[in-house]
N, C-alpha and C positions, 0 to 999 in steps of 0.2 A: 378476641378483641376486634371490634368493628373499626374498619379504616375509614377515614374521611375521603372525600372524593379525590383530592389531590394525591393522597398516598396511594389510592387504588390505581390512578392513572400512572403514577410513577412506576408501580409494579408492572402494569400492562406494557409500558414502553420498554422496560428492561427485559420483559419476556419476549417482546417482538425482536429486540436487538439480539438476544441469545438465539432465537430461532433462525434469524438471518445468518448468523455466524455458523451455526450447525449445518445449514444447508450447503455452505461452500467450503467446509472444512477440508483441508488439503489431503489428509490421510484417506478420508472417506471417498472423495471424488476421484482420486487417483486409483485407489484400489478398485472402485466400481468400473471405471473405464477399462482398466487392464483385464478385469475378469470378463467383461463383455466383448473384448477384442483379444482373445488368446492367440499367442504366437508359438513359435517353436525355436529351440536353440538358446544358447547363452546370450545374455544381454549385459552390456555395461551401462552404468547410470551416472548422469551428471545432474545435480539438483542445485539450483541457484535461486536465492531470494529469501524473503521473510518467511515464506511457507515451505522452504526447501526441506526442512527436517520432517514435517508432517507428510509432505508429498512422498519423500523417500521411504518413510515407514509404510505408506500405502503400497508403494511399488514392491518393497521387500515382502510384504504379505502376499501380494498377488503373484509375484514371479517365483517365490520360493527358491529352489535350488538353481533356477535358470539365471538368477542374478549373479553374475560373475564377480563384479567388483563395482564400487561406486564412490563418488566424491560428492559431499554435501557442503555447500558454502552458504552460511546464513548469519543472522545476528547472534551475538552472544546470548546464550540461554534459550535460543529458539529451536535447537535440535537436541533430541533426547539421545545422548550417547549410550545409555543403558538399553534402550529399546532397539536402536540400530546396531546391527551385527558388527562389532569392531574388527572381526577377522576379515570382513569384506568391504567395509565402508569407512572411509576417512572423512572426518568432520573438520572443516576449517571455519574460522569466524572472521568476518570482515567488519567494517565500520558503516554506520548509517546514522543520520541521513547524508553525511559527507564521507567520502573515502579517505583512508589514511594508509599508513604503512602496512597495516594488517590486510587491507584490501588488495594491495600490490602483492603481498605474500600469498594471498589466496589465488591471485591471478597466476603466479608462478607455479603454485601447486596444480592449477588447472592445466597449464601447459605440460607439466611433467606427467600428469595423469593421462592426457591424450597421447603423448609420445610413447607411453608404456602400453598402449592398446595395439593389438594386432591390426593390420591394415584393413582387413575385411570385417572387423568386429561391429555388429549392430549396436547402436547407442540410443538409449532412452534419455532424453533431456527434459527435465522438469523445471519450469520457469515461473516465478512469481514476482510481484512488485518488490522493489528494494534491491534487485540484482545490480542495478546501475552503479550503486555505491559500494555494495558488499564485495564485489570482485572487479578487478580492473587490470588490464594489460595496456600500458601506454604506448603510443606511437614513439618512434625514436625522436629524441630531442625534447620531449615533453617530460617535465619533472613533476613530482608529487606537489611541490609548492605551486607550480603553474596550475595544476588541476584544482588544488584547494582554492586558489584565488579565483579561478573561473567559476567554480561551483558556488562560492560565497556570493559572487555577484549575481549569478543566474537565479539562485533561490531567494535572495533578498529583494529582487526586483519583480517578483510575481509574474514571471513569464509562463505561458502555457507549456505543458509538458512536451508538445511537439517541437517548440522552439528550443527548449532546453536540450532535448535529445539531438537536434540538428547540430548543436555546438559540441555536445559530448561525443558524438560519433566521430567528429574530426580529430578528436584528441586520443581516440582509443583504437586498439587493434581488435577489440572484442565485440563492440557494439555494432549495430547496423549490418548484421550478417557475418560479422567477424568470426564468431564461434563456428558457424557452419563451414566457413573457409578452413578453419583449423582442423575440423573433423574430416575434411576431404571427401573421398568417395564412399565412406561408410554409410550404411543405411541408418537414417536418423529419424526418430519419432519424437516430436516435441509436444508435451502436454503443458498447457498454460492456464494459470489462474490470472484473470485480467483485473487490473486496478486502474484502467484508463477508459475514458468515454469512447465509445465506438468499438472497443475491444480489438483494436488493431494489433496483430502480432508484431508488427514492426515498431510499436511503441512500448509494449509491455516489456519491462526490464531493459529498455533501450534496444530491443529487437536483436538479440545475439544470433538468432537463426534466420532473420528475415530482413531483406533490404527494404528500406522505406520507399513509399511511392514518391515522396518529395524530400529533397535534402536542402530546401531553401532555409537560409539563416534568418533569424528574427532581425528586425530593424532595431537600430539604436544601440548596437553593441559598442562598448568603448574601444578606442583605438588599440590599447594594450592587448585586449582580448582578440581583436581581429588580427593583430600581428602574430599571435600565437598559433593561429589556424593555418592549415596548408593553403597555399595560394591556388587560385583557379577553381574549377569545378571539382567537387569531391568525386573520386573515382569509385565506381561500383565495386564491391567486394566480390571477387570471383568465387563461385562454389562449384564443386565437381558434381554434386547431386542435389536435388531439391529435397529439403526436409519435409516430412509430413507433420503439419502443425495443427493441433486440435485444442480448442478451448474447452476446459472441463469445469470451469466455474467463472461466473461473471457477477457484476453488481446486480443485474436484473434478476438473477437467481436468488440473491439475498433479499432483494426487495419483495419478490413474490412470496418468500417464506415469512417475512415480517408481516406482510399484509394478511396472509392466511392465519397467522397466530392471532392478530388483532380481531379478525372476523370471528375466529373461534370463541373469542371472549364476548361476542355480541356487540362489538364496536363497529361503528361506521368509519370507513377509511377513504381518504382522498390520496391516491398515489399520483405524484406529479412527475411529468416528463416535460422537457428533457432533463438530463441530470444537472444538478447544481454545479456551477463553475464560476470563475471570475473572482473579482475582488471580494474579500470577506464582507465589507460593508454593503456591497450590492446584494450578497446572499442574505444578509440580515434583513434588508428591506424586502426581498422576495418572500422570505418566510413570514415576516411581520405582516405583510399585505394579505397573505393567505389566512393568517390567524384573525385579522381584523374583519375580513369580508366573508369568511366562511367558518363561523364558530360552531362547535359541536362535534364534527368529525375529527378523527386523528389524521393528521397530515403526514405524509411519508415522502421523503426525498432521498436520493443518493447522489454522490458526487464529491467534489473536493474544492473547497475555497482556497484562494491564494492570499497570503499575508505578506505585507511589506514590514519587515522587522525594524525596530529601532537599533541604534548602534550596539547597545548592550542589553539584549532581551532577557527577561526574567524567566521564571519557570512556566512551561506550558507548551502548547502546540496549537494548530489551527482549530481543532475541535474544542479545546478548552477556551480559546479566545472567542469562538463563535457562541459557545454556551453562555459565557459571561455577558457578551453583548445582548443575547436574547433575554438573559435574566433582567437586564435593565429595561428591555421592551415590555416584558410581561409583569413587571413589578406592580403591585397594588392589590386591591380587594378582589378583583375577578380571578377565579380559579384558572390556572394555566400551568402547563408542564412542557419542558422541551429537553430532548436528549440529542446530544451531538457526540458521536464516537467513531473511532476508526475500527474497521472490522479486523485489523491485525492485532488489536489489543494494545497498541502503542499510539502515541500522538506526538509528532515531532521528536525531539530528543528525550522525551520523558517515558517513564514506564507506565503511565496512566493512559487509558483509552480515550478519555474525553470527560464530558460533564453531563449531569442530569439536574437541571435547575427547575424552579417553580416560582410562583408569584411571591413567595416569601424569602427567596434567596437573598435579596438585597437587605431585607430586615435582619436576617441572620448575620450578614456581613457587617452591617452597622453596629450590631451588638458586640462584634469582635473588634471594633475599631478600624474596620477596613473601609476604604474609599474606592468604590467600583471604578470610577473614571481614572484614578491613578494607576490601578492594576492594569487596566486596558491600555493605557498610554505606554506603560513599561513592558507590554506583552508578558505580563506576570499573572495571567489568569489562573494558573494552577495553584498559586499560593492562596488566592482568594477562595477558590473552590474547595481547597483542603480545609480551610477554616470553617466554611459553611456546611461541610459534610456532603458536598455535591460532586465530588470526583467519582469517575467510573474507573475501577482498576480490576482488570480481568487476568492479567498475565498474557503471555503469547497465546494466540488462538489457533495457530496452524493454518491461517488463511490471510488473504489480503485482497479485497475487492473494493478498495477505497472506503469512503465514509458514509455513515447514515445520519440523517436528521429526522427525528420523529417528534411531532409537536401537537399539542391539544390546547384549546382555549374554550372554556365553558361559554 
């Protein structure tokens, strides 16, 4: 069957997304790095984040019998308990995007794991995005209710990740170098998959191995939140030894793979820098402007928009919301396609990765009795995209290097 142009580009964009994810998949990049940097002796392993299960599997393959024992903390369903050796590796599940009691239980399991290690035991730490919520050890006097209230406010007000982390660090014993402090004088190697612009180890997963260069709090914090934080300047977390920290996968790696896949299909590509960030509506305008002024090539971005949510948001996440906004922009007779998806295979609190829309998405929505503006207002883009057949659902991908936006306009 011969595909029309829109369907061909839909397939091309999906292929580019899949190639990007493969390039930064946690098992592959972790195994490759460890094989290229062989060591000696027994190693303990701690893996934290959305890609923790995949990274741990890569370490298990590369280290073999050298892997003494390990702890994996990830999202429910993101770590393969059958592939990871249950005799040596304990799997704990925390909550995301907001921590809950399971995240605190995971933090206690982490403390107990470290306490059970010999004092001189080398440790391999695998960190990916999502670790901030999935595992937590709170400072004395801070309750889970305090943390939940703080996170609700931070995420709902669209603050940049550096500002969010500055607050979170003051509430936590784990973030901002806290894990390094817990590990003491042990030799520590940290392999990181970056989900933040600039790939700063102090920001990835809230920097459990790395002190941030700046601890400045964001402006405009409400009084109740400021009262919750320690008074005075935040004290640097002491560490007995410096961890070796290595980036094994980044958003730029994923973008390069997506670009190569599109070029291999004979398509012209415009890869945009810097990364997308800021308010979602500003991102919509940036993407729309590129499509208006430079038609023909496939446009490629990476990054992460921020969304201010209504009091009772519906189904969706930032990628689904962005995709539905773009569906309204490209609606009409001119052929156009846009893909917005998280590289981790999830979007906000949903199990969907994002959306793949085209110039007929709004027509399909109207045929189902949907009103695009109503779903956008309610932050219920997922319900709309499900009805139009435009959701992207991959399941956990084993990585997390933030989001991709790939778009084309004839």
